[in-house]
C-alpha positions as CSV (number, residue, x, y, z in Angstrom):
1,M,-3.3,-31.9,28.0
2,K,-2.5,-33.1,24.5
3,D,0.6,-35.3,24.3
4,F,3.6,-34.2,22.2
5,G,4.2,-36.0,18.9
6,L,7.1,-38.3,18.3
7,R,8.9,-35.8,16.1
8,T,8.6,-33.1,18.8
9,K,9.9,-35.5,21.4
10,V,13.0,-36.1,19.3
11,L,13.7,-32.5,18.2
12,F,12.8,-30.6,21.3
13,P,15.6,-31.8,23.6
14,V,18.2,-31.3,20.8
15,A,17.0,-27.8,20.2
16,I,17.0,-26.9,23.9
17,M,20.5,-28.3,24.3
18,L,21.9,-26.2,21.4
19,I,20.2,-23.1,22.5
20,T,21.5,-23.5,26.0
21,V,25.1,-23.9,24.7
22,I,24.8,-20.8,22.5
23,V,23.3,-18.7,25.4
24,V,26.1,-19.8,27.8
25,A,28.7,-19.1,25.3
26,L,27.3,-15.6,24.6
27,V,27.2,-14.8,28.3
28,V,30.9,-15.8,28.8
29,V,32.1,-14.0,25.7
30,N,30.1,-10.8,26.8
31,Q,31.8,-10.8,30.3
32,V,35.3,-11.3,28.9
33,V,34.9,-8.7,26.1
34,R,33.3,-6.2,28.4
35,R,36.2,-6.2,30.8
36,Q,38.6,-5.7,27.9
37,V,36.5,-2.9,26.5
38,Q,36.5,-1.1,29.9
39,L,40.2,-1.2,30.1
40,S,40.6,0.0,26.5
41,V,38.1,2.8,27.0
42,T,39.8,3.9,30.2
43,H,43.2,4.1,28.4
44,E,41.7,6.1,25.5
45,L,40.0,8.5,28.0
46,E,43.3,9.1,29.8
47,K,44.9,10.1,26.5
48,S,41.9,12.4,25.8
49,Q,42.5,13.9,29.2
50,R,46.1,14.8,28.4
51,I,45.1,16.3,25.0
52,F,42.3,18.2,26.6
53,L,44.6,19.7,29.2
54,E,47.1,20.9,26.5
55,L,44.2,22.4,24.6
56,Q,43.0,24.3,27.7
57,R,46.5,25.6,28.4
58,A,46.9,26.8,24.8
59,E,43.5,28.5,24.8
60,Y,44.3,30.2,28.1
61,D,47.8,31.4,26.9
62,L,46.2,32.8,23.8
63,L,43.6,34.6,25.7
64,A,46.1,36.0,28.2
65,E,48.4,37.2,25.4
66,R,45.5,39.1,23.8
67,C,44.5,40.5,27.1
68,W,48.1,41.8,27.8
69,V,48.2,43.3,24.3
70,I,45.0,45.2,25.0
71,A,46.3,46.3,28.4
72,E,49.5,47.7,26.8
73,T,47.6,49.6,24.1
74,P,48.5,53.4,24.3
75,Q,45.0,54.4,23.3
76,L,43.6,52.6,26.3
77,K,46.1,54.0,28.7
78,A,45.4,57.5,27.4
79,A,41.7,57.0,27.8
80,L,42.1,55.7,31.4
81,D,44.1,58.9,32.2
82,T,41.1,61.0,31.3
83,R,38.8,58.8,33.5
84,D,36.0,59.6,31.0
85,S,33.8,56.5,30.6
86,T,32.7,57.6,27.1
87,T,36.2,57.8,25.9
88,V,37.2,54.5,27.5
89,Q,34.0,52.8,26.0
90,H,34.9,54.0,22.5
91,V,38.4,52.6,22.8
92,A,37.1,49.4,24.3
93,D,34.7,48.9,21.4
94,E,37.5,49.2,18.9
95,L,39.7,46.7,20.8
96,F,36.8,44.2,21.4
97,A,36.3,43.7,17.7
98,T,39.8,42.1,17.5
99,L,39.7,40.3,20.8
100,G,37.8,37.1,19.9
101,S,36.2,36.8,23.3
102,D,32.6,37.0,24.7
103,L,33.0,40.1,26.9
104,L,35.4,42.9,27.9
105,F,35.4,45.0,31.1
106,V,37.7,48.1,31.7
107,S,38.0,49.3,35.3
108,D,39.9,51.7,37.4
109,Q,40.4,52.1,41.2
110,Q,37.3,54.3,41.6
111,T,34.9,52.9,39.0
112,P,34.5,49.1,38.7
113,V,33.1,49.4,35.2
114,L,34.3,52.2,33.0
115,A,33.6,50.3,29.8
116,R,31.8,47.1,29.0
117,C,31.6,45.1,25.7
118,Q,29.7,41.9,25.2
119,A,29.0,39.7,22.1
120,E,25.5,40.0,20.8
121,T,24.9,36.3,21.0
122,G,24.4,34.7,24.4
123,R,22.8,35.7,27.7
124,H,23.3,38.9,29.6
125,I,26.3,38.8,31.9
126,D,26.1,40.4,35.4
127,A,29.1,42.7,35.7
128,G,28.9,42.9,39.5
129,L,29.0,39.2,39.8
130,T,32.0,38.8,37.5
131,L,34.1,41.7,39.0
132,A,33.4,40.7,42.6
133,A,36.1,38.0,42.1
134,I,38.7,40.4,40.7
135,H,41.1,42.4,42.9
136,L,41.3,45.7,41.1
137,D,44.6,46.9,42.9
138,S,46.5,43.7,42.1
139,L,49.6,43.9,39.9
140,S,49.4,40.3,38.8
141,E,47.4,38.4,36.3
142,Q,44.2,36.8,37.7
143,S,42.0,34.0,36.4
144,V,38.8,32.9,38.0
145,L,35.7,30.9,37.1
146,V,32.4,32.4,38.1
147,A,28.8,31.1,37.7
148,D,25.3,32.4,38.1
149,S,22.0,30.6,37.6
150,N,22.2,30.9,33.8
151,Q,25.8,30.3,32.8
152,V,29.5,29.8,33.6
153,I,32.2,32.3,32.6
154,R,35.9,32.1,32.7
155,L,37.5,35.5,33.5
156,L,41.1,36.6,32.9
157,S,42.1,40.0,34.3
158,V,45.4,41.9,33.9
159,P,46.4,45.3,35.2
160,V,47.0,48.4,33.0
161,L,50.3,49.6,34.2
162,T,52.1,52.9,33.6
163,F,55.6,54.0,34.7
164,D,56.3,57.2,36.5
165,Q,59.9,58.3,37.5
166,I,58.7,59.6,40.8
167,A,56.0,57.1,41.8
168,G,57.4,54.2,39.8
169,I,54.9,51.6,38.5
170,H,51.4,52.8,38.8
171,V,48.1,50.8,38.2
172,L,45.8,52.8,35.9
173,G,43.1,50.1,35.9
174,R,42.4,46.6,34.8
175,V,41.3,44.9,31.7
176,T,39.1,41.8,32.2
177,V,38.1,39.5,29.4
178,G,35.7,36.6,29.7
179,K,34.6,33.6,27.7
180,A,31.2,32.1,28.3
181,L,31.2,28.3,28.7
182,G,28.0,26.7,27.5
183,E,26.5,24.0,25.3
184,E,28.2,25.2,22.1
185,H,31.5,25.4,23.9
186,V,31.4,21.8,25.1
187,R,30.3,20.6,21.6
188,N,33.4,22.2,20.1
189,L,35.5,20.5,22.8
190,K,33.9,17.2,22.0
191,N,34.9,17.4,18.4
192,L,38.5,18.1,19.4
193,V,39.0,15.4,22.0
194,E,36.6,12.8,20.5
195,C,34.7,12.1,23.7
196,E,31.7,13.3,25.6
197,V,32.3,16.6,27.6
198,A,30.4,18.0,30.6
199,L,31.0,21.3,32.4
200,V,30.6,21.1,36.2
201,S,30.2,24.0,38.5
202,G,29.1,24.0,42.2
203,G,28.5,20.2,42.0
204,E,26.0,20.7,39.1
205,V,26.3,19.9,35.4
206,R,25.9,23.2,33.6
207,A,26.5,22.0,30.0
208,S,26.9,18.6,28.5
209,T,27.1,16.8,25.1
210,I,25.0,14.0,26.5
211,V,21.3,14.6,26.2
212,T,19.3,12.9,29.0
213,T,15.9,13.6,30.5
214,G,17.0,13.6,34.1
215,G,20.4,15.4,33.6
216,L,23.8,14.2,34.9
217,A,24.7,13.6,38.6
218,F,28.3,13.4,39.9
219,Q,29.5,12.5,43.3
220,P,31.4,15.2,45.2
221,E,34.4,13.0,45.6
222,L,34.8,12.5,41.8
223,A,38.6,12.8,41.3
224,A,41.0,12.7,38.4
225,Q,41.2,8.9,38.2
226,A,38.8,7.0,36.0
227,N,35.3,6.3,37.4
228,R,32.4,4.3,36.1
229,I,29.1,6.2,35.9
230,D,25.7,5.0,34.9
231,I,23.8,7.7,32.8
232,A,20.3,6.9,31.6
233,G,21.0,3.1,31.8
234,E,24.3,3.4,29.8
235,E,27.7,2.8,31.4
236,Y,30.4,5.5,31.0
237,V,34.0,5.9,32.1
238,S,34.7,9.5,33.3
239,V,37.7,11.6,34.4
240,R,38.0,15.2,35.6
241,A,39.9,17.6,33.4
242,G,40.6,21.3,32.8
243,L,42.7,24.0,34.5
244,S,40.5,23.9,37.6
245,N,39.0,20.4,37.0
246,E,35.8,22.1,35.9
247,Y,35.3,19.6,33.0
248,V,34.4,15.9,33.0
249,L,35.4,13.8,30.1
250,L,33.3,10.7,29.4
251,K,33.4,7.7,27.1
252,S,30.6,5.2,26.7
253,V,31.5,1.6,27.5
254,D,28.3,0.3,26.0
255,Q,28.9,1.9,22.6
256,A,32.4,0.5,22.3
257,F,31.2,-2.9,23.5
258,N,28.4,-3.0,20.9
259,V,30.8,-2.2,18.1
260,I,32.9,-5.2,19.1
261,M,30.1,-7.6,20.1
262,Q,27.6,-7.1,17.3
263,P,29.6,-9.0,14.7
264,V,30.4,-11.7,17.3
265,Q,26.7,-12.0,18.3
266,K,25.6,-12.1,14.6
267,T,28.2,-14.8,13.9
268,M,27.1,-16.9,16.9
269,V,23.5,-16.4,15.9
270,V,24.2,-17.6,12.4
271,V,26.2,-20.6,13.7
272,G,23.3,-21.4,16.1
273,I,20.8,-21.2,13.3
274,F,22.8,-23.6,11.2
275,A,23.2,-25.9,14.2
276,L,19.5,-25.8,14.8
277,V,18.8,-26.5,11.1
278,A,21.2,-29.4,11.2
279,A,19.5,-30.8,14.3
280,L,16.1,-30.4,12.7
281,L,17.2,-32.2,9.6
282,I,18.7,-35.1,11.5
283,G,15.7,-35.4,13.7
284,S,13.4,-35.2,10.7
285,Y,15.3,-37.9,9.0
286,I,15.0,-40.1,12.0
287,S,11.3,-39.5,12.5
288,Y,10.3,-39.3,8.9
289,G,9.8,-43.1,8.4
290,I,7.2,-43.2,11.3
291,V,5.7,-39.8,11.7
292,S,5.2,-38.7,8.1
293,P,2.9,-41.5,6.9
294,V,0.7,-41.1,10.0
295,E,0.5,-37.3,9.4
296,K,-0.4,-37.8,5.8
297,L,-3.1,-40.2,6.7
298,A,-4.5,-37.9,9.3
299,R,-4.6,-35.0,6.9
300,A,-6.4,-37.1,4.3
301,T,-9.0,-38.2,6.8
302,E,-9.6,-34.6,7.7
303,K,-10.2,-33.7,4.1
304,L,-12.6,-36.6,3.8
305,S,-14.5,-35.4,6.9
306,A,-14.7,-31.9,5.3
307,G,-16.2,-33.4,2.1
308,D,-13.1,-33.1,-0.1
309,Y,-12.9,-36.5,-1.9
310,G,-10.5,-35.5,-4.7
311,I,-7.2,-35.9,-2.8
312,P,-5.8,-39.5,-3.2
313,I,-4.3,-41.3,-0.2
314,H,-1.0,-42.9,-1.2
315,A,0.2,-46.1,0.4
316,N,4.0,-45.7,0.0
317,S,5.0,-48.6,2.2
318,G,4.0,-52.2,2.7
319,D,3.8,-52.2,6.4
320,E,0.7,-51.9,8.6
321,I,0.4,-48.1,8.0
322,G,0.5,-48.7,4.2
323,Q,-2.3,-51.3,4.5
324,L,-4.3,-48.9,6.5
325,A,-3.8,-46.2,3.9
326,A,-4.8,-48.6,1.1
327,K,-8.1,-49.3,2.9
328,F,-8.7,-45.6,3.4
329,E,-8.1,-45.0,-0.4
330,E,-10.7,-47.7,-1.3
331,M,-13.2,-45.9,1.0
332,R,-12.3,-42.5,-0.5
333,L,-12.8,-43.8,-4.1
334,A,-16.2,-45.3,-3.3
335,L,-17.4,-42.1,-1.6
336,H,-16.1,-39.9,-4.4
337,Q,-18.0,-42.0,-7.0
338,K,-21.2,-41.7,-5.0
339,M,-20.8,-38.0,-4.5
340,T,-20.0,-37.4,-8.1
341,Q,-23.2,-39.2,-9.2
342,L,-25.2,-37.2,-6.7
343,N,-23.7,-33.9,-7.9
344,E,-24.6,-34.8,-11.5
345,R,-28.1,-35.6,-10.6
346,N,-28.4,-32.3,-8.7
347,D,-27.0,-30.4,-11.7
348,E,-29.6,-32.0,-13.9
349,L,-32.4,-31.2,-11.6
350,E,-31.3,-27.6,-11.2
351,Y,-31.0,-27.2,-15.0
352,A,-34.5,-28.7,-15.4
353,M,-35.9,-26.4,-12.8
354,R,-34.4,-23.4,-14.5
355,Q,-35.8,-24.4,-17.8
356,L,-39.2,-25.1,-16.3
357,K,-39.2,-21.7,-14.5
358,E,-38.2,-19.9,-17.7
359,A,-40.9,-21.7,-19.7
360,Q,-43.4,-21.0,-17.0
361,D,-42.5,-17.3,-16.9
362,E,-42.7,-17.1,-20.7
363,L,-46.1,-18.9,-20.7
364,V,-47.5,-16.5,-18.1
365,R,-46.2,-13.5,-20.0
366,T,-47.6,-14.8,-23.3
367,E,-51.0,-15.6,-21.8
368,R,-51.1,-12.2,-20.1
369,L,-50.2,-10.4,-23.3
370,A,-52.7,-12.4,-25.3
371,A,-55.5,-11.7,-22.8
372,T,-54.6,-8.0,-22.7
373,G,-54.5,-7.9,-26.5
374,K,-57.9,-9.4,-26.9
375,I,-59.4,-7.0,-24.5
376,T,-57.5,-4.1,-26.0
377,A,-58.6,-5.0,-29.6
378,Q,-62.3,-5.3,-28.6
379,L,-62.2,-2.1,-26.6
380,S,-60.4,-0.2,-29.5
381,H,-62.9,-1.5,-32.0
382,E,-65.8,-0.3,-29.9
383,L,-64.2,3.1,-29.3
384,N,-63.3,3.8,-32.9
385,N,-66.9,4.5,-34.1
386,P,-67.8,7.2,-31.4
387,I,-64.3,8.7,-31.8
388,H,-64.8,9.1,-35.6
389,N,-68.2,10.6,-35.0
390,I,-66.9,13.1,-32.5
391,Q,-64.0,13.9,-34.8
392,S,-66.4,14.6,-37.7
393,C,-68.6,16.8,-35.6
394,L,-65.6,18.8,-34.3
395,E,-64.3,19.2,-37.9
396,A,-67.7,20.5,-39.0
397,A,-67.9,22.8,-36.0
398,Q,-64.4,24.2,-36.9
399,K,-65.5,25.0,-40.4
400,K,-68.7,26.8,-39.3
401,I,-67.1,28.8,-36.5
402,G,-64.8,31.5,-37.5
403,D,-61.3,31.9,-36.1
404,K,-62.2,35.1,-34.2
405,V,-65.4,33.7,-32.6
406,S,-65.2,33.5,-28.8
407,G,-64.7,29.9,-27.5
408,R,-63.0,28.7,-30.7
409,E,-59.9,27.6,-28.7
410,F,-62.0,25.2,-26.7
411,V,-63.2,23.5,-29.9
412,D,-59.6,23.3,-31.2
413,L,-58.5,21.8,-27.9
414,A,-61.3,19.2,-28.0
415,Y,-60.3,18.3,-31.6
416,D,-56.6,17.8,-30.6
417,E,-57.6,15.7,-27.7
418,I,-59.9,13.5,-29.8
419,L,-57.1,13.0,-32.3
420,R,-54.8,11.9,-29.5
421,I,-57.5,9.5,-28.3
422,G,-57.8,8.1,-31.8
423,K,-54.0,7.6,-32.0
424,L,-54.1,5.8,-28.7
425,T,-56.9,3.5,-29.8
426,R,-54.9,2.7,-33.0
427,Q,-51.9,1.8,-30.9
428,M,-54.0,-0.4,-28.7
429,L,-55.4,-2.1,-31.8
430,D,-51.9,-2.6,-33.2
431,F,-51.0,-4.5,-30.0
432,Y,-53.3,-7.4,-31.1
433,R,-52.8,-7.5,-34.8
434,P,-49.1,-7.4,-35.6
435,Y,-49.3,-10.9,-37.1
436,A,-51.4,-10.1,-40.1
437,Q,-48.7,-8.6,-42.3
438,S,-46.8,-10.7,-44.9
439,K,-43.3,-11.8,-44.3
440,Q,-40.3,-11.9,-46.6
441,P,-36.5,-12.4,-46.5
442,V,-35.1,-9.3,-44.8
443,D,-31.5,-8.1,-44.2
444,I,-31.6,-7.0,-40.6
445,D,-28.7,-4.5,-41.2
446,E,-30.6,-2.7,-43.9
447,V,-33.7,-2.4,-41.6
448,I,-31.6,-0.9,-38.8
449,E,-29.8,1.5,-41.1
450,D,-33.2,2.8,-42.4
451,V,-34.3,3.3,-38.7
452,L,-31.1,5.2,-37.8
453,L,-31.4,7.4,-40.9
454,A,-35.0,8.2,-40.1
455,G,-34.2,9.0,-36.5
456,R,-31.2,11.1,-37.3
457,S,-33.1,14.4,-36.4
458,A,-33.9,13.1,-32.9
459,L,-30.2,12.2,-32.5
460,D,-28.9,15.6,-33.6
461,N,-31.1,17.5,-31.2
462,G,-29.6,15.7,-28.2
463,R,-26.1,15.2,-26.9
464,V,-26.0,11.5,-27.8
465,V,-23.1,9.8,-29.6
466,L,-24.2,7.0,-31.9
467,R,-21.9,4.0,-32.4
468,T,-22.6,1.1,-34.8
469,A,-21.0,-2.3,-35.0
470,M,-22.7,-4.2,-37.9
471,A,-21.4,-7.7,-38.5
472,A,-20.6,-8.5,-42.1
473,Q,-23.0,-11.1,-43.5
474,A,-24.9,-11.4,-40.2
475,G,-27.6,-13.2,-42.1
476,R,-31.2,-12.7,-43.3
477,V,-34.4,-13.4,-41.5
478,M,-38.0,-14.1,-42.5
479,A,-40.0,-11.1,-41.3
480,S,-42.1,-8.2,-42.1
481,P,-39.9,-5.2,-42.8
482,D,-42.4,-2.7,-41.5
483,Q,-42.9,-4.5,-38.2
484,L,-39.2,-4.9,-37.7
485,K,-38.8,-1.1,-38.3
486,Q,-41.5,-0.5,-35.7
487,V,-39.6,-2.7,-33.2
488,F,-36.2,-1.2,-33.8
489,L,-37.5,2.4,-33.9
490,N,-39.2,1.8,-30.6
491,L,-36.0,0.5,-29.0
492,Y,-34.0,3.4,-30.6
493,L,-36.4,6.1,-29.2
494,N,-36.6,4.5,-25.8
495,A,-32.7,4.6,-25.6
496,L,-32.8,8.3,-26.5
497,D,-35.4,8.9,-23.8
498,A,-33.2,7.2,-21.2
499,M,-30.4,9.7,-21.9
500,P,-31.9,13.2,-21.5
501,D,-28.5,14.6,-20.5
502,G,-26.6,12.9,-23.3
503,G,-24.6,9.7,-23.5
504,T,-23.6,6.9,-25.9
505,L,-25.9,4.7,-27.9
506,T,-24.3,1.5,-29.4
507,V,-26.2,-0.4,-32.1
508,S,-24.7,-3.7,-33.2
509,T,-25.7,-6.9,-35.0
510,F,-24.1,-10.3,-34.7
511,E,-24.8,-14.1,-35.2
512,D,-25.2,-16.4,-32.2
513,A,-26.1,-20.0,-32.2
514,G,-27.8,-19.9,-35.6
515,Q,-29.7,-16.7,-34.8
516,V,-29.4,-13.2,-36.1
517,C,-29.1,-10.7,-33.2
518,A,-29.6,-7.0,-32.9
519,A,-28.5,-5.1,-29.8
520,F,-29.4,-1.6,-28.6
521,E,-27.2,-0.5,-25.7
522,D,-27.4,2.9,-24.0
523,S,-25.5,4.6,-21.2
524,G,-28.7,6.1,-19.6
525,C,-30.4,5.9,-16.3
526,G,-31.1,2.2,-16.3
527,I,-34.1,0.2,-15.2
528,P,-34.7,-0.8,-11.6
529,E,-34.4,-4.6,-11.0
530,E,-38.0,-4.9,-9.7
531,N,-39.3,-3.5,-13.1
532,L,-37.3,-5.8,-15.4
533,D,-40.1,-8.4,-15.5
534,R,-42.8,-5.9,-16.1
535,I,-41.5,-3.7,-18.9
536,F,-43.1,-5.8,-21.6
537,D,-46.5,-5.7,-20.0
538,A,-49.2,-3.6,-21.6
539,F,-49.7,-0.1,-20.2
540,F,-46.6,-0.3,-18.0
541,T,-44.3,2.7,-18.4
542,T,-41.8,4.7,-16.4
543,K,-42.1,7.8,-18.6
544,S,-43.6,11.0,-17.3
545,E,-44.6,12.4,-20.7
546,A,-48.3,12.3,-21.7
547,N,-47.6,10.2,-24.8
548,G,-46.0,7.4,-22.8
549,V,-48.9,4.8,-22.5
550,G,-46.7,1.7,-22.1
551,L,-47.6,-0.1,-25.3
552,G,-44.4,0.2,-27.3
553,L,-42.4,-2.6,-25.7
554,S,-45.6,-4.8,-25.5
555,V,-46.2,-4.4,-29.3
556,S,-42.5,-5.0,-29.9
557,Y,-42.6,-8.2,-27.8
558,G,-45.6,-9.5,-29.7
559,V,-44.0,-8.7,-33.1
560,I,-40.8,-10.5,-32.3
561,Q,-42.7,-13.5,-30.8
562,S,-44.8,-13.8,-33.9
563,H,-41.6,-14.0,-35.9
564,G,-40.3,-16.9,-33.7
565,G,-37.8,-14.8,-31.9
566,T,-37.1,-13.4,-28.5
567,I,-36.4,-10.0,-27.0
568,A,-34.5,-9.7,-23.7
569,V,-33.1,-6.9,-21.6
570,T,-30.3,-6.5,-19.1
571,S,-29.9,-3.2,-17.1
572,Q,-28.0,-1.6,-14.2
573,I,-29.1,1.6,-12.5
574,G,-26.9,4.5,-13.4
575,K,-25.0,2.6,-16.2
576,G,-27.6,1.9,-18.8
577,S,-29.6,-0.9,-20.5
578,R,-29.1,-3.4,-23.3
579,F,-32.0,-4.8,-25.4
580,V,-31.1,-7.8,-27.6
581,V,-33.5,-9.1,-30.3
582,R,-32.9,-12.6,-31.5
583,L,-34.6,-13.9,-34.7
584,P,-34.1,-17.3,-36.5
585,R,-31.6,-17.1,-39.3
586,L,-32.9,-17.8,-42.8
587,S,-30.8,-20.6,-44.3
588,G,-29.9,-20.9,-47.9
589,T,-32.4,-23.6,-48.6
590,E,-35.2,-21.7,-47.0
591,H,-34.2,-18.6,-48.9
592,A,-34.3,-20.5,-52.3
593,S,-37.7,-22.0,-51.5
594,V,-39.1,-18.6,-50.7
595,R,-37.9,-17.1,-53.9
596,S,-39.4,-20.0,-55.9
597,A,-42.8,-19.6,-54.2
598,G,-42.6,-15.9,-55.1
599,K,-42.0,-16.6,-58.8
600,V,-44.9,-19.0,-58.9
601,R,-47.2,-16.4,-57.4
602,E,-46.0,-13.9,-60.0
603,N,-46.6,-16.3,-62.9
604,T,-50.1,-17.1,-61.6
């Protein structure tokens, strides 16, 4: 097991001691504050219990008053005298609209339910269940709480009395009103008494403002005094309330405790953090003089092992550690010097290898083109004579054969094909003799403008946008204007062929390193990487048309090379290609000497 460092040995005990003190203080404060919170919550809950009881009594008195008003209504007494359920139902419907309760039953001695009214919202209420708890012949007010499997209902029943001089007070029937006690009811009570409310019936919780997955469970001996109950892992204080102790009022001890303890805990955490920071600073100050120099030296040696020799090793002290750092610094400087020399030699070798490879590739390409050119020239020269003879024979045959003679179309087809063969042989011959034409000072911008003007018709037929960026005073070159036009026209037409569906062609001139440059950049299909080294070879082509024989770029390469220049290409599939022609710039002295030589020839 790796031993701890000196700084860790100093700081770790101090940090453990501070954390222990903070934890113990938090535990003690939590216990004290929690007891006080329990007492405070119990006191508040008892106040809520008294308020709740007053609200229940007021609600009951209001409901009883409305019930007696309905029982004393003359229309209802008259309807009960008729004992006609339709008449009683009609009167009950009119009275129920002003009652403000969930249900209304009207009964007499013979018929338990003469009329029934119930609010549209809520579950169906079983009349037999509710009236089973009411004594229909009683002369007093009755209040009961009934429950079925769906809901709990508070019933209030008063008699409908009439006075007869002979019989005295007579009971015509009873008016029973009910109020459903459910989730909405306990939510309204919670807003009034500002605590959680649960409705209990038959030892079960029927409605509650506390949402839990397993429901609430109360012990049968739960009495009016305060009790502590654990609900879903949270501690509550509860008391029974209501006219029949059918409600349970609850207040969360944990919520009240968190409100008080959260600021205290945050304060203690902040104090603890400051104490830890202070301890770390003190420990760091103590161990800095010993640990820091050793750590710096270790990091520096790791960098040296990884091959990074550029980070100096400082010897900040004159003790043994400082002397050791000074020796390591001497070693680092010696290694850095040796590695720098090796890197310089490697760079020189890599540069020489690149130049050698480029020269070798250029030599191979030049030799290949020269050999191909010689063979092409000899073959073209040998083919020209029979081609001309065949062409003359076909012309004579065309003159002697009339236009309407059968088979004339085969003679015309043979004549067109021999013309195409003759054109091909001339192109093959041009591949070897681009050097014979005379050279003169040429403005490269003027040559390109002539090419673009001549090729305007091909541009108008497509969907290609032409953009030009000609550099002012780009310079003049010593070249054959006709041959340069041939090169630029070939690059121009190749760019158009690469954009059959349209695109953008950018033609620009510029000066670079004493050379005049012309660039043709298209946004066409691009050239595959494996074909970039072959596009200047004779007879290599990617065109599918019959007139694409693969000599255009080969001829252009030979023309530019004969002028002492270069032609290069960069391309990317799907994004286009860029051909750059570089020619030596004609200096002012060379231009003057050329003009003088021209005047001498004219005088001669």
